[in-house]
KETIVEX-106409 format. One record per residue (C-alpha): x, y, z negated; residue number from 1. Coordinates in Angstrom, 1 decimal. Example, Ala and Ser with C-alpha at 12.3 -4.5 7.8 and 13.67 -1.06 7.14 Angstrom:
// KETIVEX-106409
<node u="12.3" v="-4.5" w="-7.8" resi="1"/>
<node u="13.7" v="-1.1" w="-7.1" resi="2"/>
// end
This chain:
// KETIVEX-106409
<node u="-21.2" v="-8.0" w="-5.3" resi="1"/>
<node u="-20.0" v="-8.0" w="-1.7" resi="2"/>
<node u="-22.0" v="-4.9" w="-0.7" resi="3"/>
<node u="-21.2" v="-3.1" w="-3.9" resi="4"/>
<node u="-17.5" v="-3.7" w="-3.3" resi="5"/>
<node u="-17.7" v="-2.0" w="0.0" resi="6"/>
<node u="-18.7" v="1.1" w="-1.7" resi="7"/>
<node u="-15.9" v="1.1" w="-4.3" resi="8"/>
<node u="-13.0" v="3.4" w="-4.4" resi="9"/>
<node u="-10.2" v="1.1" w="-3.2" resi="10"/>
<node u="-8.9" v="0.1" w="-6.6" resi="11"/>
<node u="-6.9" v="-2.7" w="-7.8" resi="12"/>
<node u="-3.9" v="-3.8" w="-10.0" resi="13"/>
<node u="-1.2" v="-6.2" w="-10.1" resi="14"/>
<node u="-2.4" v="-9.8" w="-10.2" resi="15"/>
<node u="-0.8" v="-9.3" w="-13.7" resi="16"/>
<node u="2.4" v="-9.8" w="-11.9" resi="17"/>
<node u="3.7" v="-11.2" w="-15.1" resi="18"/>
<node u="0.1" v="-12.0" w="-16.7" resi="19"/>
<node u="-1.2" v="-11.4" w="-20.0" resi="20"/>
<node u="1.2" v="-12.8" w="-22.7" resi="21"/>
<node u="0.5" v="-15.1" w="-25.6" resi="22"/>
<node u="2.3" v="-16.6" w="-28.3" resi="23"/>
<node u="2.8" v="-20.2" w="-28.3" resi="24"/>
<node u="2.6" v="-22.4" w="-31.5" resi="25"/>
<node u="6.5" v="-23.0" w="-30.9" resi="26"/>
<node u="7.0" v="-19.2" w="-30.8" resi="27"/>
<node u="7.5" v="-19.0" w="-27.1" resi="28"/>
<node u="5.4" v="-17.2" w="-24.5" resi="29"/>
<node u="2.9" v="-18.5" w="-22.0" resi="30"/>
<node u="0.5" v="-17.0" w="-19.4" resi="31"/>
<node u="-2.8" v="-16.0" w="-21.1" resi="32"/>
<node u="-6.1" v="-16.9" w="-19.7" resi="33"/>
<node u="-6.5" v="-13.6" w="-18.1" resi="34"/>
<node u="-3.7" v="-14.5" w="-15.8" resi="35"/>
<node u="-5.4" v="-17.7" w="-14.8" resi="36"/>
<node u="-8.7" v="-16.4" w="-14.3" resi="37"/>
<node u="-7.3" v="-13.7" w="-12.1" resi="38"/>
<node u="-6.0" v="-16.2" w="-9.8" resi="39"/>
<node u="-9.2" v="-18.2" w="-10.0" resi="40"/>
<node u="-11.0" v="-14.9" w="-9.1" resi="41"/>
<node u="-8.5" v="-14.3" w="-6.3" resi="42"/>
<node u="-9.1" v="-18.0" w="-5.1" resi="43"/>
<node u="-13.0" v="-17.5" w="-5.4" resi="44"/>
<node u="-12.8" v="-14.2" w="-3.4" resi="45"/>
<node u="-11.0" v="-15.9" w="-0.4" resi="46"/>
<node u="-13.9" v="-18.3" w="-0.3" resi="47"/>
<node u="-16.9" v="-15.9" w="-0.8" resi="48"/>
<node u="-15.4" v="-12.8" w="1.0" resi="49"/>
<node u="-15.9" v="-10.7" w="-2.2" resi="50"/>
<node u="-13.4" v="-8.4" w="-3.7" resi="51"/>
<node u="-10.7" v="-9.4" w="-6.5" resi="52"/>
<node u="-12.3" v="-7.3" w="-9.2" resi="53"/>
<node u="-9.5" v="-7.8" w="-11.7" resi="54"/>
<node u="-6.9" v="-6.7" w="-9.2" resi="55"/>
<node u="-9.0" v="-3.6" w="-8.0" resi="56"/>
<node u="-9.1" v="-2.5" w="-11.7" resi="57"/>
<node u="-5.7" v="-3.2" w="-12.6" resi="58"/>
<node u="-4.1" v="-1.6" w="-9.6" resi="59"/>
<node u="-6.3" v="1.4" w="-10.3" resi="60"/>
<node u="-4.9" v="1.6" w="-13.8" resi="61"/>
<node u="-1.5" v="1.7" w="-12.5" resi="62"/>
<node u="-2.1" v="4.3" w="-9.7" resi="63"/>
<node u="-3.7" v="6.7" w="-12.6" resi="64"/>
<node u="-0.7" v="6.3" w="-14.6" resi="65"/>
<node u="-2.0" v="4.0" w="-17.4" resi="66"/>
<node u="-4.5" v="6.5" w="-19.0" resi="67"/>
<node u="-5.4" v="4.1" w="-21.8" resi="68"/>
<node u="-1.4" v="3.1" w="-22.6" resi="69"/>
<node u="-0.1" v="3.9" w="-26.0" resi="70"/>
<node u="3.6" v="4.0" w="-25.4" resi="71"/>
<node u="5.8" v="2.3" w="-27.9" resi="72"/>
<node u="8.0" v="4.1" w="-30.3" resi="73"/>
<node u="11.4" v="3.7" w="-29.0" resi="74"/>
<node u="13.5" v="5.7" w="-31.3" resi="75"/>
<node u="15.6" v="7.0" w="-28.8" resi="76"/>
<node u="16.4" v="3.7" w="-27.4" resi="77"/>
<node u="16.4" v="3.4" w="-23.6" resi="78"/>
<node u="17.3" v="-0.1" w="-22.8" resi="79"/>
<node u="16.2" v="0.0" w="-19.2" resi="80"/>
<node u="18.2" v="3.1" w="-18.6" resi="81"/>
<node u="21.3" v="1.6" w="-20.4" resi="82"/>
<node u="20.9" v="-1.5" w="-18.0" resi="83"/>
<node u="21.0" v="0.5" w="-15.0" resi="84"/>
<node u="24.0" v="2.5" w="-16.3" resi="85"/>
<node u="25.8" v="-0.7" w="-16.4" resi="86"/>
<node u="26.2" v="-0.4" w="-20.2" resi="87"/>
<node u="24.3" v="-3.6" w="-21.3" resi="88"/>
<node u="23.5" v="-6.9" w="-19.8" resi="89"/>
<node u="19.9" v="-8.0" w="-19.0" resi="90"/>
<node u="18.4" v="-10.4" w="-21.5" resi="91"/>
<node u="18.1" v="-13.2" w="-22.1" resi="92"/>
<node u="21.7" v="-14.7" w="-20.8" resi="93"/>
<node u="22.1" v="-12.2" w="-18.3" resi="94"/>
<node u="24.8" v="-10.1" w="-16.8" resi="95"/>
<node u="25.6" v="-6.5" w="-15.9" resi="96"/>
<node u="23.5" v="-4.8" w="-12.9" resi="97"/>
<node u="26.7" v="-4.5" w="-10.9" resi="98"/>
<node u="27.4" v="-8.2" w="-11.1" resi="99"/>
<node u="23.8" v="-8.7" w="-9.6" resi="100"/>
<node u="24.3" v="-6.2" w="-7.0" resi="101"/>
<node u="27.6" v="-7.2" w="-5.8" resi="102"/>
<node u="27.5" v="-11.0" w="-6.4" resi="103"/>
<node u="23.8" v="-12.1" w="-6.1" resi="104"/>
<node u="23.1" v="-10.6" w="-2.6" resi="105"/>
<node u="23.4" v="-14.1" w="-0.6" resi="106"/>
<node u="22.7" v="-16.6" w="-3.6" resi="107"/>
<node u="19.0" v="-17.1" w="-2.8" resi="108"/>
<node u="18.8" v="-20.1" w="-5.2" resi="109"/>
<node u="19.7" v="-18.1" w="-8.2" resi="110"/>
<node u="17.5" v="-15.1" w="-6.9" resi="111"/>
<node u="14.6" v="-17.7" w="-6.7" resi="112"/>
<node u="15.1" v="-19.8" w="-9.7" resi="113"/>
<node u="16.2" v="-17.1" w="-12.3" resi="114"/>
<node u="13.1" v="-15.5" w="-13.7" resi="115"/>
<node u="14.6" v="-13.1" w="-16.3" resi="116"/>
<node u="16.2" v="-10.5" w="-14.0" resi="117"/>
<node u="13.3" v="-9.1" w="-12.3" resi="118"/>
<node u="11.7" v="-7.4" w="-15.2" resi="119"/>
<node u="15.0" v="-5.6" w="-15.6" resi="120"/>
<node u="15.8" v="-4.5" w="-11.9" resi="121"/>
<node u="12.1" v="-3.2" w="-11.7" resi="122"/>
<node u="11.0" v="-2.1" w="-15.0" resi="123"/>
<node u="7.2" v="-1.2" w="-15.5" resi="124"/>
<node u="5.4" v="0.6" w="-18.2" resi="125"/>
<node u="3.2" v="-2.6" w="-18.9" resi="126"/>
<node u="4.8" v="-5.7" w="-20.6" resi="127"/>
<node u="5.9" v="-8.9" w="-18.6" resi="128"/>
<node u="6.4" v="-12.4" w="-19.6" resi="129"/>
<node u="10.2" v="-11.9" w="-20.6" resi="130"/>
<node u="9.8" v="-10.6" w="-24.2" resi="131"/>
<node u="13.5" v="-9.4" w="-24.0" resi="132"/>
<node u="12.6" v="-6.8" w="-21.4" resi="133"/>
<node u="11.1" v="-3.7" w="-22.9" resi="134"/>
<node u="8.3" v="-1.9" w="-21.1" resi="135"/>
<node u="9.5" v="1.3" w="-19.3" resi="136"/>
<node u="9.0" v="4.8" w="-21.1" resi="137"/>
<node u="8.3" v="8.1" w="-19.8" resi="138"/>
<node u="11.4" v="9.3" w="-21.2" resi="139"/>
<node u="13.3" v="6.7" w="-19.2" resi="140"/>
<node u="11.3" v="7.5" w="-16.2" resi="141"/>
<node u="12.4" v="11.1" w="-16.1" resi="142"/>
<node u="16.2" v="9.9" w="-16.9" resi="143"/>
<node u="15.9" v="7.5" w="-13.8" resi="144"/>
<node u="14.7" v="10.3" w="-11.6" resi="145"/>
<node u="17.4" v="12.9" w="-12.8" resi="146"/>
<node u="20.4" v="10.4" w="-12.4" resi="147"/>
<node u="22.0" v="10.2" w="-9.2" resi="148"/>
<node u="24.1" v="7.0" w="-10.4" resi="149"/>
<node u="20.8" v="5.2" w="-11.4" resi="150"/>
<node u="18.9" v="6.0" w="-8.1" resi="151"/>
<node u="21.7" v="4.6" w="-6.2" resi="152"/>
<node u="21.5" v="1.4" w="-8.0" resi="153"/>
<node u="17.8" v="1.1" w="-7.8" resi="154"/>
<node u="17.9" v="1.6" w="-4.1" resi="155"/>
<node u="20.7" v="-1.0" w="-3.9" resi="156"/>
<node u="18.5" v="-3.4" w="-6.1" resi="157"/>
<node u="15.7" v="-3.0" w="-3.6" resi="158"/>
<node u="17.7" v="-3.7" w="-0.8" resi="159"/>
<node u="18.9" v="-6.9" w="-2.6" resi="160"/>
<node u="15.5" v="-8.0" w="-3.0" resi="161"/>
<node u="14.4" v="-7.2" w="0.6" resi="162"/>
<node u="17.2" v="-9.2" w="1.8" resi="163"/>
<node u="16.0" v="-12.1" w="-0.3" resi="164"/>
<node u="12.5" v="-11.9" w="1.5" resi="165"/>
<node u="14.0" v="-11.4" w="4.9" resi="166"/>
<node u="13.6" v="-7.7" w="5.2" resi="167"/>
<node u="16.0" v="-4.9" w="6.0" resi="168"/>
<node u="15.8" v="-1.2" w="4.8" resi="169"/>
<node u="16.4" v="0.7" w="8.0" resi="170"/>
<node u="16.3" v="4.2" w="6.4" resi="171"/>
<node u="17.1" v="5.0" w="2.9" resi="172"/>
<node u="15.4" v="8.5" w="3.4" resi="173"/>
<node u="12.1" v="7.3" w="4.8" resi="174"/>
<node u="11.9" v="3.7" w="3.5" resi="175"/>
<node u="11.3" v="2.3" w="6.8" resi="176"/>
<node u="11.7" v="-1.4" w="6.9" resi="177"/>
<node u="12.0" v="-4.1" w="9.5" resi="178"/>
<node u="12.8" v="-7.8" w="9.8" resi="179"/>
<node u="16.1" v="-9.0" w="8.9" resi="180"/>
<node u="18.1" v="-11.5" w="11.1" resi="181"/>
<node u="17.3" v="-14.4" w="8.8" resi="182"/>
<node u="13.7" v="-13.4" w="8.6" resi="183"/>
<node u="12.4" v="-16.9" w="9.6" resi="184"/>
<node u="13.9" v="-19.0" w="6.9" resi="185"/>
<node u="13.2" v="-16.2" w="4.3" resi="186"/>
<node u="9.6" v="-16.0" w="5.3" resi="187"/>
<node u="9.2" v="-19.9" w="4.8" resi="188"/>
<node u="10.4" v="-19.3" w="1.3" resi="189"/>
<node u="7.9" v="-16.7" w="0.7" resi="190"/>
<node u="5.1" v="-18.9" w="2.0" resi="191"/>
<node u="6.0" v="-21.7" w="-0.2" resi="192"/>
<node u="6.9" v="-19.7" w="-3.3" resi="193"/>
<node u="3.8" v="-17.6" w="-4.3" resi="194"/>
<node u="5.3" v="-16.4" w="-7.4" resi="195"/>
<node u="7.1" v="-13.9" w="-5.1" resi="196"/>
<node u="4.0" v="-12.1" w="-4.3" resi="197"/>
<node u="4.0" v="-11.1" w="-8.2" resi="198"/>
<node u="7.6" v="-10.0" w="-7.8" resi="199"/>
<node u="6.6" v="-7.8" w="-4.8" resi="200"/>
<node u="3.8" v="-6.2" w="-6.6" resi="201"/>
<node u="6.2" v="-5.5" w="-9.5" resi="202"/>
<node u="8.5" v="-3.9" w="-7.0" resi="203"/>
<node u="6.1" v="-1.8" w="-5.5" resi="204"/>
<node u="4.9" v="-0.7" w="-8.8" resi="205"/>
<node u="8.3" v="0.1" w="-10.2" resi="206"/>
<node u="9.2" v="2.0" w="-6.9" resi="207"/>
<node u="6.2" v="4.3" w="-7.6" resi="208"/>
<node u="7.1" v="4.9" w="-11.3" resi="209"/>
<node u="11.0" v="5.5" w="-10.6" resi="210"/>
<node u="10.9" v="8.2" w="-7.9" resi="211"/>
<node u="10.8" v="6.2" w="-4.9" resi="212"/>
<node u="7.0" v="6.2" w="-4.2" resi="213"/>
<node u="7.6" v="6.8" w="-0.5" resi="214"/>
<node u="9.1" v="3.5" w="-0.2" resi="215"/>
<node u="5.8" v="1.9" w="-1.1" resi="216"/>
<node u="3.8" v="2.5" w="2.1" resi="217"/>
<node u="6.2" v="1.3" w="4.7" resi="218"/>
<node u="6.7" v="-2.0" w="2.7" resi="219"/>
<node u="2.9" v="-2.6" w="2.5" resi="220"/>
<node u="2.4" v="-1.9" w="6.0" resi="221"/>
<node u="5.3" v="-4.3" w="7.1" resi="222"/>
<node u="3.3" v="-7.2" w="4.9" resi="223"/>
<node u="0.1" v="-6.1" w="6.5" resi="224"/>
<node u="1.6" v="-6.4" w="10.0" resi="225"/>
<node u="3.1" v="-9.8" w="9.3" resi="226"/>
<node u="0.1" v="-11.3" w="7.7" resi="227"/>
<node u="-2.8" v="-9.6" w="9.8" resi="228"/>
<node u="-1.1" v="-9.1" w="13.1" resi="229"/>
<node u="1.5" v="-11.6" w="13.5" resi="230"/>
<node u="0.1" v="-14.2" w="10.9" resi="231"/>
<node u="3.4" v="-15.0" w="9.8" resi="232"/>
<node u="3.0" v="-15.2" w="6.1" resi="233"/>
<node u="-0.4" v="-16.7" w="5.3" resi="234"/>
<node u="0.9" v="-17.3" w="1.7" resi="235"/>
<node u="1.1" v="-13.7" w="1.4" resi="236"/>
<node u="-2.0" v="-12.5" w="3.0" resi="237"/>
<node u="-4.4" v="-12.3" w="-0.1" resi="238"/>
<node u="-1.8" v="-10.8" w="-2.1" resi="239"/>
<node u="-1.0" v="-8.0" w="0.5" resi="240"/>
<node u="-4.7" v="-7.0" w="0.6" resi="241"/>
<node u="-5.6" v="-7.2" w="-3.1" resi="242"/>
<node u="-2.3" v="-6.0" w="-4.4" resi="243"/>
<node u="0.5" v="-4.6" w="-2.2" resi="244"/>
<node u="-2.0" v="-2.1" w="-0.3" resi="245"/>
<node u="-3.5" v="-0.6" w="-3.6" resi="246"/>
<node u="0.0" v="-0.2" w="-5.0" resi="247"/>
<node u="0.4" v="2.8" w="-2.8" resi="248"/>
<node u="-0.2" v="5.9" w="-4.8" resi="249"/>
<node u="-0.3" v="8.3" w="-2.1" resi="250"/>
<node u="-4.0" v="8.6" w="-1.1" resi="251"/>
<node u="-3.5" v="9.5" w="2.4" resi="252"/>
<node u="-1.3" v="6.7" w="3.1" resi="253"/>
<node u="-3.4" v="4.2" w="1.3" resi="254"/>
<node u="-6.4" v="5.2" w="3.5" resi="255"/>
<node u="-4.3" v="4.8" w="6.6" resi="256"/>
<node u="-3.2" v="1.4" w="5.4" resi="257"/>
<node u="-6.7" v="0.3" w="4.4" resi="258"/>
<node u="-7.9" v="1.4" w="8.0" resi="259"/>
<node u="-5.1" v="-0.6" w="9.7" resi="260"/>
<node u="-5.9" v="-3.6" w="7.7" resi="261"/>
<node u="-9.5" v="-3.2" w="8.8" resi="262"/>
<node u="-8.7" v="-2.8" w="12.4" resi="263"/>
<node u="-7.0" v="-6.2" w="12.4" resi="264"/>
<node u="-8.5" v="-8.3" w="10.0" resi="265"/>
<node u="-10.5" v="-11.3" w="11.4" resi="266"/>
<node u="-13.6" v="-11.4" w="11.3" resi="267"/>
<node u="-14.0" v="-7.8" w="10.7" resi="268"/>
<node u="-17.6" v="-8.1" w="9.2" resi="269"/>
<node u="-16.0" v="-9.9" w="6.1" resi="270"/>
<node u="-13.5" v="-7.1" w="5.4" resi="271"/>
<node u="-14.2" v="-6.2" w="1.7" resi="272"/>
<node u="-11.5" v="-3.6" w="0.8" resi="273"/>
<node u="-13.2" v="-0.6" w="1.9" resi="274"/>
<node u="-16.6" v="0.9" w="2.9" resi="275"/>
<node u="-17.6" v="-0.1" w="6.5" resi="276"/>
<node u="-19.3" v="3.2" w="7.3" resi="277"/>
<node u="-16.4" v="5.3" w="6.3" resi="278"/>
<node u="-13.9" v="3.0" w="8.0" resi="279"/>
<node u="-15.8" v="3.2" w="11.2" resi="280"/>
<node u="-15.8" v="7.1" w="11.1" resi="281"/>
<node u="-12.3" v="7.4" w="10.1" resi="282"/>
<node u="-9.9" v="8.6" w="13.0" resi="283"/>
<node u="-6.3" v="8.2" w="11.9" resi="284"/>
<node u="-4.0" v="10.6" w="13.6" resi="285"/>
<node u="-0.4" v="9.8" w="14.4" resi="286"/>
<node u="2.9" v="11.6" w="15.0" resi="287"/>
<node u="5.5" v="10.0" w="17.1" resi="288"/>
<node u="8.5" v="8.3" w="15.7" resi="289"/>
<node u="11.8" v="7.5" w="17.6" resi="290"/>
<node u="13.0" v="3.8" w="18.0" resi="291"/>
<node u="16.1" v="2.9" w="16.3" resi="292"/>
<node u="18.3" v="0.0" w="17.1" resi="293"/>
<node u="16.0" v="-1.5" w="19.7" resi="294"/>
<node u="16.4" v="-5.2" w="20.8" resi="295"/>
<node u="15.5" v="-6.4" w="24.2" resi="296"/>
<node u="12.0" v="-7.7" w="24.1" resi="297"/>
<node u="10.9" v="-11.2" w="24.8" resi="298"/>
<node u="8.9" v="-10.1" w="28.0" resi="299"/>
<node u="7.7" v="-6.9" w="29.1" resi="300"/>
<node u="7.0" v="-4.1" w="26.7" resi="301"/>
<node u="3.5" v="-3.0" w="27.3" resi="302"/>
<node u="2.0" v="0.3" w="25.9" resi="303"/>
<node u="-0.6" v="-0.1" w="22.9" resi="304"/>
<node u="-3.3" v="1.7" w="21.4" resi="305"/>
<node u="-3.3" v="4.3" w="18.8" resi="306"/>
<node u="-2.6" v="1.8" w="15.9" resi="307"/>
<node u="-0.1" v="-0.4" w="17.6" resi="308"/>
<node u="3.6" v="0.3" w="17.8" resi="309"/>
<node u="6.6" v="-1.3" w="19.7" resi="310"/>
<node u="9.3" v="-3.3" w="18.0" resi="311"/>
<node u="10.9" v="-6.5" w="17.3" resi="312"/>
<node u="13.2" v="-8.1" w="14.9" resi="313"/>
<node u="15.9" v="-5.3" w="13.9" resi="314"/>
<node u="13.9" v="-2.5" w="15.3" resi="315"/>
<node u="11.8" v="0.2" w="13.5" resi="316"/>
<node u="8.3" v="1.3" w="14.6" resi="317"/>
<node u="7.1" v="4.2" w="16.6" resi="318"/>
<node u="4.3" v="4.9" w="19.1" resi="319"/>
<node u="5.6" v="4.3" w="22.7" resi="320"/>
<node u="3.9" v="6.7" w="25.5" resi="321"/>
<node u="3.3" v="6.2" w="29.0" resi="322"/>
<node u="5.9" v="8.0" w="31.0" resi="323"/>
<node u="3.2" v="10.5" w="32.6" resi="324"/>
<node u="2.5" v="12.0" w="29.2" resi="325"/>
<node u="4.5" v="15.1" w="28.6" resi="326"/>
<node u="5.3" v="16.8" w="25.3" resi="327"/>
<node u="2.7" v="19.5" w="26.2" resi="328"/>
<node u="-0.1" v="17.2" w="26.9" resi="329"/>
<node u="0.7" v="15.4" w="23.5" resi="330"/>
<node u="-0.3" v="18.7" w="21.7" resi="331"/>
<node u="-4.0" v="18.3" w="23.0" resi="332"/>
<node u="-4.4" v="14.5" w="21.9" resi="333"/>
<node u="-6.0" v="13.6" w="18.6" resi="334"/>
<node u="-3.9" v="10.1" w="18.9" resi="335"/>
<node u="-1.7" v="8.8" w="21.7" resi="336"/>
<node u="-3.8" v="7.4" w="24.6" resi="337"/>
<node u="-2.7" v="4.3" w="26.3" resi="338"/>
<node u="-3.9" v="2.6" w="29.5" resi="339"/>
<node u="-3.4" v="-0.9" w="28.9" resi="340"/>
<node u="-3.4" v="-3.5" w="26.0" resi="341"/>
<node u="-0.1" v="-4.6" w="24.8" resi="342"/>
<node u="1.2" v="-7.6" w="26.2" resi="343"/>
<node u="2.6" v="-8.6" w="23.0" resi="344"/>
<node u="2.3" v="-8.1" w="19.3" resi="345"/>
<node u="4.1" v="-4.8" w="18.0" resi="346"/>
<node u="6.1" v="-4.7" w="14.8" resi="347"/>
<node u="7.4" v="-2.1" w="12.2" resi="348"/>
<node u="6.2" v="0.3" w="9.7" resi="349"/>
<node u="4.3" v="3.2" w="10.9" resi="350"/>
<node u="2.3" v="5.8" w="8.9" resi="351"/>
<node u="0.3" v="8.8" w="10.0" resi="352"/>
<node u="1.5" v="12.0" w="8.1" resi="353"/>
<node u="-2.1" v="13.7" w="8.6" resi="354"/>
<node u="-4.3" v="13.7" w="5.6" resi="355"/>
<node u="-8.0" v="12.6" w="6.0" resi="356"/>
<node u="-11.1" v="12.9" w="3.8" resi="357"/>
<node u="-12.6" v="9.8" w="5.3" resi="358"/>
<node u="-12.3" v="7.8" w="2.0" resi="359"/>
<node u="-13.0" v="8.5" w="-1.7" resi="360"/>
<node u="-10.2" v="8.7" w="-4.0" resi="361"/>
// end
């Protein structure tokens, strides 16, 4: 299974962020067996080094826009849109979206313990555990994309949840993210509360559905750096590889991210999220990005290699070049060339904008 997984097309899905639903005898809901088995498979993959096949299949289904999905007959009813227009409260026992965006920002206990709002803030075309939250319809998707008011609230909702996770959205246009000032305590919460991995997968999926697809890759890259490079989020590592990475719908960006993960995964021989021969042949290209709001580093900033970028807390990421490289000489380089290894670990999301045909799908 392991060797076969190396030749697959980089597919996956949400660890059933909300799981398969079943009715209980009392009329309530519970997570179905598929959800439990999915987590069992994920745990087994960590032990055996094999790919989480259910994740792979589910994420591919999402990326290909649910080809087998039969959409519900909504009769013109669009509850997700109505919620985002601040016309209705989320259910059950909820409030208006403006109340959430204005009053929940620093209420981390409420954001952690309430499990009903997330399906409304980040709706998906697949059902979740909250029976009151209706799946997103294609008509709602179009309405979300065409409404400036709704789009603004969606970005604010994203910023709300990023803050809860200790992350800051540095650029609304590009989706660049970085650590927030309180990242240390929020990272601890992420490591302790694994259900947030499900929420992050939902957020990534919803961004792709509702017109913010360009936000996906920077967030996925952020978690790959924090888990594989800095090893700050061991509780998120498996989900970042199985789910976050493969939520990125842009094929070019996904290939860049898979290669980045392979470069930093240890031991590299056990990397099962891409075919080794193609990873070895892949040559990511990079464009320079300016640093924003830099903070004085702890120690000297050393130059890095072509996949390493400078940055610290409250700093976005770009490639830093030696002073002797001129703009003219950069035109002839496939990727930035550096002399020494970095003296410390870089930080921040960086994505190449050059497409590659190194990987399938």
